[in-house]
Backbone bond lengths (Angstrom), bond angles and torsions (degrees), N, CA, C in turn:
res aa  C-N    CA-C-N  psi(-1)  N-CA   C-N-CA  omega(-1)  CA-C   N-CA-C  phi
1 M - - - 1.462 - - 1.528 109.16 -
2 P 1.331 118.68 123.84 1.473 120.75 -178.23 1.528 111.91 -70.05
3 A 1.316 115.11 148.71 1.458 121.10 178.78 1.523 110.24 -74.49
4 T 1.319 114.83 149.92 1.463 120.80 177.97 1.526 109.08 -118.05
5 A 1.335 115.48 168.30 1.464 120.34 -178.29 1.527 111.58 -61.91
6 S 1.329 118.34 -23.71 1.465 121.31 -179.76 1.526 112.25 -92.48
7 A 1.315 116.96 9.30 1.460 121.76 -176.49 1.520 111.91 -63.78
8 Q 1.314 115.17 151.05 1.463 122.43 173.86 1.526 108.20 -80.74
9 V 1.332 116.79 122.09 1.459 121.40 179.55 1.525 109.16 -93.10
10 T 1.344 115.27 130.26 1.456 121.19 178.13 1.523 109.70 -133.33
11 L 1.322 115.19 159.20 1.458 122.80 174.67 1.522 106.16 -109.26
12 Q 1.331 116.67 119.32 1.461 120.25 -174.16 1.517 111.49 -124.54
13 E 1.337 114.86 145.27 1.455 119.61 175.63 1.526 109.26 -62.60
14 I 1.318 115.26 147.35 1.458 121.24 178.19 1.527 107.54 -93.30
15 T 1.315 115.48 128.85 1.459 121.38 -179.35 1.524 109.50 -116.81
16 E 1.304 115.65 173.84 1.457 120.26 176.71 1.533 110.30 -57.18
17 E 1.337 116.19 -37.26 1.467 120.81 -179.23 1.522 113.40 -72.79
18 T 1.327 117.74 -28.17 1.470 120.27 -176.02 1.531 113.15 -103.07
19 L 1.316 117.17 -1.83 1.467 120.62 -174.58 1.528 113.57 -61.14
20 R 1.322 118.25 -49.54 1.476 121.01 -174.62 1.528 113.99 -54.30
21 P 1.334 118.50 -48.97 1.470 117.22 179.23 1.524 113.52 -61.60
22 I 1.327 117.24 -31.60 1.467 120.86 178.95 1.531 109.66 -70.15
23 L 1.329 116.63 -38.16 1.463 120.26 178.91 1.524 111.92 -67.65
24 R 1.323 117.38 -25.49 1.473 121.01 -179.99 1.529 113.24 -79.01
25 L 1.313 117.69 -17.24 1.459 120.47 -179.60 1.520 109.82 -67.31
26 E 1.338 116.41 139.81 1.467 119.79 177.06 1.514 110.73 -152.91
27 V 1.306 114.45 154.71 1.461 120.70 176.84 1.525 108.55 -82.54
28 A 1.327 116.29 171.07 1.464 121.33 177.96 1.526 109.86 -64.36
29 D 1.316 116.29 156.46 1.467 121.17 -177.93 1.528 112.53 -53.40
30 N 1.348 117.30 -40.28 1.470 120.33 -178.34 1.534 112.74 -76.47
31 Q 1.346 117.63 0.17 1.464 121.44 178.28 1.528 112.03 -110.61
32 K 1.307 117.78 -5.99 1.469 120.82 -172.52 1.523 113.45 -63.25
33 H 1.331 118.51 -24.33 1.468 120.12 178.27 1.534 111.99 -80.84
34 F 1.347 116.82 -2.50 1.460 120.25 179.97 1.528 113.48 -92.31
35 V 1.338 118.28 -24.52 1.464 120.18 -172.54 1.527 110.19 -149.36
36 A 1.327 115.32 143.00 1.464 120.84 177.01 1.523 109.88 -69.65
37 T 1.313 116.25 159.79 1.465 120.34 177.03 1.525 109.56 -66.80
38 N 1.324 115.49 160.12 1.457 119.70 178.36 1.527 110.99 -65.47
39 A 1.328 117.44 -31.75 1.469 120.20 177.70 1.527 110.33 -62.25
40 V 1.324 117.23 -45.93 1.470 121.31 178.14 1.530 109.72 -63.24
41 S 1.320 117.02 -44.40 1.464 120.64 -178.66 1.519 111.93 -61.93
42 I 1.329 117.23 -44.94 1.466 120.62 -179.41 1.522 110.46 -66.16
43 A 1.320 117.52 -38.50 1.465 120.54 176.31 1.532 110.00 -62.09
44 Q 1.330 117.34 -45.86 1.464 120.54 178.90 1.526 110.70 -62.19
45 A 1.321 116.39 -39.95 1.466 120.85 -178.50 1.524 111.40 -61.28
46 H 1.319 116.46 -37.60 1.461 119.39 -178.25 1.524 113.10 -70.02
47 F 1.322 116.91 -14.70 1.458 120.12 -179.99 1.528 112.53 -111.94
48 S 1.328 116.69 8.90 1.462 121.11 179.03 1.523 109.56 -119.64
49 K 1.321 116.33 123.65 1.465 119.84 178.44 1.528 111.45 -70.84
50 N 1.333 117.10 -12.72 1.460 120.86 -177.64 1.517 114.11 -101.13
51 A 1.322 118.17 3.77 1.464 120.73 -177.04 1.526 111.28 -87.35
52 W 1.305 115.11 136.27 1.466 124.85 171.64 1.514 104.49 -127.71
53 F 1.327 118.85 123.12 1.466 119.72 -176.41 1.523 110.91 -138.84
54 R 1.338 114.63 150.82 1.453 121.66 -178.78 1.527 109.53 -148.28
55 A 1.322 113.87 152.56 1.465 120.65 169.20 1.520 106.78 -82.93
56 I 1.321 115.20 146.46 1.465 120.91 175.73 1.523 106.34 -101.50
57 Y 1.328 115.84 124.83 1.463 121.68 179.83 1.520 109.80 -116.47
58 A 1.323 115.67 145.03 1.463 123.33 168.24 1.527 103.84 -112.84
59 D 1.323 116.43 108.93 1.462 122.83 -167.94 1.530 107.49 55.30
60 E 1.330 118.42 -117.81 1.466 121.16 -177.85 1.532 112.72 -101.38
61 T 1.333 117.26 6.19 1.463 121.69 -175.90 1.522 111.31 -100.52
62 P 1.337 118.02 124.27 1.464 118.94 174.66 1.535 109.64 -70.33
63 V 1.331 116.43 128.38 1.466 120.60 -176.56 1.522 113.42 -125.95
64 G 1.345 117.92 -9.83 1.450 118.40 -177.22 1.511 112.80 -171.96
65 F 1.326 114.49 -172.08 1.456 122.58 -174.75 1.525 108.68 -149.16
66 V 1.329 115.86 142.52 1.458 120.86 175.55 1.524 108.67 -138.85
67 M 1.328 115.38 142.44 1.458 120.82 176.10 1.522 108.59 -138.78
68 L 1.319 115.24 132.06 1.450 121.75 177.84 1.520 110.39 -109.56
69 Y 1.322 114.99 151.40 1.456 122.51 166.98 1.519 105.02 -102.36
70 I 1.329 116.31 119.04 1.459 121.24 -176.29 1.522 109.40 -122.54
71 D 1.325 115.61 121.48 1.455 120.95 173.62 1.528 106.40 -127.95
72 E 1.333 115.95 93.61 1.465 121.12 -175.83 1.514 112.77 -68.24
73 E 1.333 117.88 -21.51 1.458 120.34 -178.84 1.525 112.45 -72.30
74 K 1.341 118.46 -32.42 1.477 120.47 -176.46 1.536 113.31 -72.59
75 P 1.233 128.45 -45.68 1.463 132.12 -17.70 1.529 110.74 -80.26
76 E 1.330 115.04 144.08 1.464 121.06 -179.08 1.526 108.95 -142.77
77 Y 1.318 115.60 129.13 1.464 122.02 -177.27 1.523 109.04 -131.34
78 F 1.332 115.12 126.62 1.468 120.51 -171.63 1.523 109.76 -141.07
79 V 1.340 117.53 130.87 1.462 120.90 172.07 1.519 105.81 -76.05
80 W 1.308 116.09 107.86 1.463 123.12 -174.30 1.519 109.65 -84.02
81 R 1.322 117.52 -42.30 1.471 122.12 177.24 1.521 108.79 -141.33
82 F 1.311 114.88 145.27 1.467 120.48 175.79 1.517 107.57 -154.96
83 M 1.321 116.61 123.71 1.458 119.29 178.56 1.524 110.59 -148.93
84 I 1.337 114.06 147.39 1.459 122.45 171.23 1.525 105.97 -121.59
85 D 1.330 115.87 132.81 1.460 121.66 -178.64 1.530 110.85 -56.16
86 K 1.327 115.19 144.90 1.469 121.30 -176.36 1.524 113.03 -54.55
87 S 1.327 118.45 -33.49 1.467 120.60 -178.12 1.529 112.62 -81.98
88 H 1.331 117.14 -4.14 1.465 120.39 -178.35 1.528 112.69 -120.17
89 Q 1.333 117.60 6.89 1.460 120.51 179.07 1.526 110.33 -75.72
90 G 1.319 115.65 152.68 1.462 121.25 177.09 1.520 114.20 80.96
91 K 1.323 117.56 10.82 1.467 121.58 -178.98 1.531 112.28 -107.80
92 G 1.326 116.72 0.43 1.462 120.67 -179.79 1.518 114.26 91.00
93 Y 1.327 117.82 -1.39 1.464 120.37 -178.62 1.524 111.61 -66.30
94 G 1.315 117.26 -40.37 1.462 120.73 -179.81 1.515 111.39 -61.56
95 R 1.315 116.09 -44.32 1.472 120.80 178.63 1.520 110.64 -61.25
96 Q 1.332 116.03 -49.69 1.468 119.62 -179.85 1.524 111.18 -60.60
97 A 1.331 116.62 -41.90 1.460 120.48 -178.76 1.523 111.15 -65.59
98 L 1.328 117.13 -44.90 1.464 118.98 -178.51 1.531 110.78 -67.54
99 L 1.321 117.74 -32.76 1.467 119.90 175.22 1.527 110.11 -64.49
100 K 1.319 117.55 -37.60 1.466 120.99 176.72 1.533 110.61 -67.19
101 V 1.318 116.79 -38.42 1.465 120.98 176.50 1.527 109.67 -62.57
102 I 1.320 116.76 -45.39 1.467 121.53 179.10 1.529 109.96 -59.37
103 D 1.330 117.40 -44.97 1.471 120.67 177.54 1.528 111.31 -61.51
104 H 1.322 116.24 -40.45 1.472 120.44 178.30 1.531 110.22 -60.63
105 V 1.325 116.70 -47.23 1.462 120.62 -177.79 1.526 110.50 -66.05
106 R 1.327 117.64 -36.76 1.476 119.97 177.86 1.526 111.61 -57.71
107 G 1.315 117.18 -27.77 1.458 121.03 -179.87 1.517 114.15 -85.22
108 L 1.313 118.78 -0.69 1.465 122.53 -179.17 1.530 110.47 -88.71
109 P 1.332 117.83 157.33 1.471 121.54 -176.26 1.528 113.88 -55.78
110 D 1.327 115.21 127.55 1.469 123.42 174.28 1.525 113.88 53.10
111 A 1.331 117.74 29.94 1.470 120.87 179.57 1.524 109.34 -74.59
112 K 1.313 115.29 114.21 1.467 121.18 179.19 1.523 111.70 -118.54
113 E 1.348 116.26 -23.34 1.465 121.84 -178.61 1.524 108.99 -141.38
114 L 1.322 115.06 147.19 1.460 121.47 172.33 1.521 106.56 -123.26
115 F 1.325 115.74 126.66 1.458 121.58 -178.14 1.523 110.58 -106.16
116 L 1.324 115.25 158.75 1.458 122.79 170.26 1.513 107.12 -157.06
117 S 1.314 116.08 171.74 1.461 119.97 178.43 1.517 109.34 -138.40
118 Y 1.326 115.03 160.65 1.462 120.78 177.99 1.522 109.46 -146.92
119 V 1.328 114.15 154.63 1.461 121.17 176.00 1.526 107.13 -84.22
120 P 1.332 118.42 119.74 1.466 121.11 -175.29 1.531 112.98 -79.30
121 K 1.317 116.22 73.78 1.457 122.11 176.84 1.520 108.63 -131.29
122 E 1.317 115.67 165.36 1.457 120.70 178.65 1.526 109.88 -55.33
123 G 1.340 115.13 133.61 1.450 120.61 -179.32 1.519 113.19 88.87
124 S 1.335 117.55 5.72 1.464 120.75 -179.22 1.537 110.07 -66.90
125 P 1.325 117.28 163.39 1.468 120.67 178.76 1.530 114.10 -81.71
126 L 1.320 117.95 12.04 1.468 121.05 -178.27 1.533 112.89 -49.69
127 P 1.340 120.22 -50.87 1.472 118.88 -179.18 1.535 112.66 -60.35
128 F 1.318 116.70 -38.35 1.462 121.97 178.11 1.526 110.19 -60.54
129 Y 1.335 117.18 -48.30 1.459 121.14 -179.05 1.530 111.34 -65.92
130 R 1.317 117.73 -38.52 1.479 120.76 178.37 1.528 110.95 -61.69
131 K 1.336 116.54 -41.64 1.475 120.06 179.82 1.525 112.10 -60.30
132 L 1.326 116.29 -26.71 1.458 120.77 179.22 1.529 112.55 -90.03
133 G 1.331 117.19 2.42 1.459 120.79 174.64 1.507 116.02 100.31
134 F 1.337 118.22 1.47 1.472 120.31 177.04 1.518 109.46 -73.53
135 E 1.334 115.59 141.98 1.463 121.60 178.68 1.521 109.59 -125.92
136 E 1.320 115.59 146.08 1.461 120.09 179.34 1.524 109.59 -68.51
137 T 1.327 115.29 141.71 1.468 120.97 -179.43 1.520 112.00 -95.64
138 G 1.336 117.21 -15.40 1.457 121.14 -173.74 1.518 112.13 87.63
139 E 1.334 116.91 -4.14 1.463 121.42 179.80 1.531 110.18 -94.69
140 W 1.333 114.77 157.21 1.455 122.39 178.90 1.521 109.27 -126.77
141 D 1.323 116.32 152.31 1.461 122.03 173.39 1.517 108.41 -143.31
142 E 1.321 116.47 112.97 1.456 123.10 178.42 1.536 112.94 48.10
143 G 1.333 115.21 50.02 1.461 121.43 176.72 1.519 115.23 79.96
144 E 1.320 116.70 6.61 1.469 120.94 178.53 1.507 110.04 -115.61
145 K 1.342 116.56 142.19 1.451 122.21 177.54 1.527 108.55 -84.59
146 I 1.328 115.12 138.43 1.455 122.55 -178.47 1.533 110.22 -93.31
147 M 1.314 114.65 137.60 1.465 121.49 175.15 1.526 107.99 -125.44
148 K 1.332 116.13 157.14 1.458 118.85 175.66 1.526 110.35 -141.00
149 L 1.310 112.88 154.61 1.458 122.11 175.55 1.522 106.36 -120.99
150 I 1.316 116.41 126.43 1.467 120.28 175.05 1.522 106.61 -78.73
151 L 1.320 114.68 125.50 1.469 120.02 -177.61 1.522 109.96 -90.40
């Protein structure tokens, strides 16, 4: 059953049974230089003790992927990957999902800021992140501009 604009957005653990549909999700061709594939992200997550990752669902339909870098000892919280499949963009799922991520991070120890980065090129998600309250820090990391949200 296809997801609709009124769908309930949830963040769900990826299991052996749900992996394939998540691996099939992809951004539009003109967005591929902004984010790694979900296969690369999931592989990286399995080798990082600081990775927290979830599939983004709209009702029962997988529509995206999110991965955080979490270091509770520092404390440091960073949106490492975030993507909504090309066929599900513009429906509000990304906004709902990122708001759920923000709520999740607010519940973590000493969480005061949430960081993310973006590639500063035409078509970047900068306007999307600004609408959610993220502000540029003036810092860069490996060719990406850093933004933060005060929690």
